[in-house]
C-alpha positions in Angstrom: -19.3 -2.1 -7.0 -22.9 -1.3 -6.6 -24.9 0.4 -3.8 -26.5 -2.9 -2.7 -23.0 -4.2 -1.8 -22.9 -1.8 1.1 -24.6 -1.4 4.4 -25.2 2.2 5.7 -25.5 2.8 9.4 -25.8 6.3 10.8 -22.6 8.0 9.5 -20.7 4.9 8.4 -20.7 2.7 5.3 -19.2 -0.7 5.1 -19.2 -3.7 2.7 -22.0 -6.1 3.6 -21.2 -9.6 4.8 -22.0 -11.3 1.5 -19.7 -9.1 -0.6 -16.6 -8.9 1.7 -15.2 -12.3 0.4 -15.7 -11.1 -3.2 -13.6 -7.9 -2.6 -11.0 -9.8 -0.6 -10.6 -12.4 -3.3 -10.3 -9.7 -6.0 -7.8 -7.7 -4.0 -5.6 -10.8 -3.3 -5.7 -11.7 -7.0 -4.6 -8.2 -7.9 -1.8 -8.2 -5.3 -0.5 -11.6 -6.5 -0.1 -10.4 -10.1 3.5 -9.8 -11.1 4.5 -6.4 -12.4 7.8 -4.9 -13.6 9.4 -3.0 -10.7 13.0 -1.8 -10.7 13.9 -4.0 -13.6 12.5 -7.1 -11.9 9.2 -9.0 -12.1 7.7 -8.9 -8.6 4.3 -9.4 -7.1 2.5 -6.2 -6.2 2.1 -7.2 -2.6 5.9 -7.0 -2.0 6.4 -3.5 -3.5 5.1 -1.8 -0.4 7.4 -3.8 1.8 10.4 -3.1 -0.4 9.6 0.7 -0.3 9.3 0.5 3.5 12.8 -1.1 3.7 14.2 1.6 1.4 12.8 4.3 3.6 14.1 2.6 6.8 17.5 2.3 5.3 17.5 6.0 4.4 16.4 7.0 7.9 19.1 4.7 9.5 21.9 5.8 7.1 24.9 7.8 8.3 24.2 11.5 8.2 27.0 11.9 5.6 24.8 10.4 2.9 22.6 12.6 0.7 19.0 12.3 1.7 16.1 13.4 -0.5 14.8 16.9 0.2 11.4 15.7 1.3 13.1 13.7 4.1 14.8 16.7 5.7 13.4 17.9 9.0 12.0 21.4 9.0 10.9 23.6 11.9 7.3 24.6 12.1 
C-alpha cells in the first residue's frame, strides 16, 4: 500500500475509490486459500465462523463441564 491509495479528510483516512476493489480482491483471494486447521484443509474464511461456534458451544454448555479460565466471570 502506498500513500496515494488513501484519501485523508480531517481526522479520518480511507482507501480511495480506485483502490478499494484492489484491496477487496486481494482480501477475498487470501480468504479463499486453504490452510491446515485442526487437521483439516479449510478455507481461511471459515475459521472465524468455526471458532465462533466453538465459543457459543462453550457458553451454552452445562455448567458441569470444565471451561477455560479466561471464560470465567470475575467481579470488578
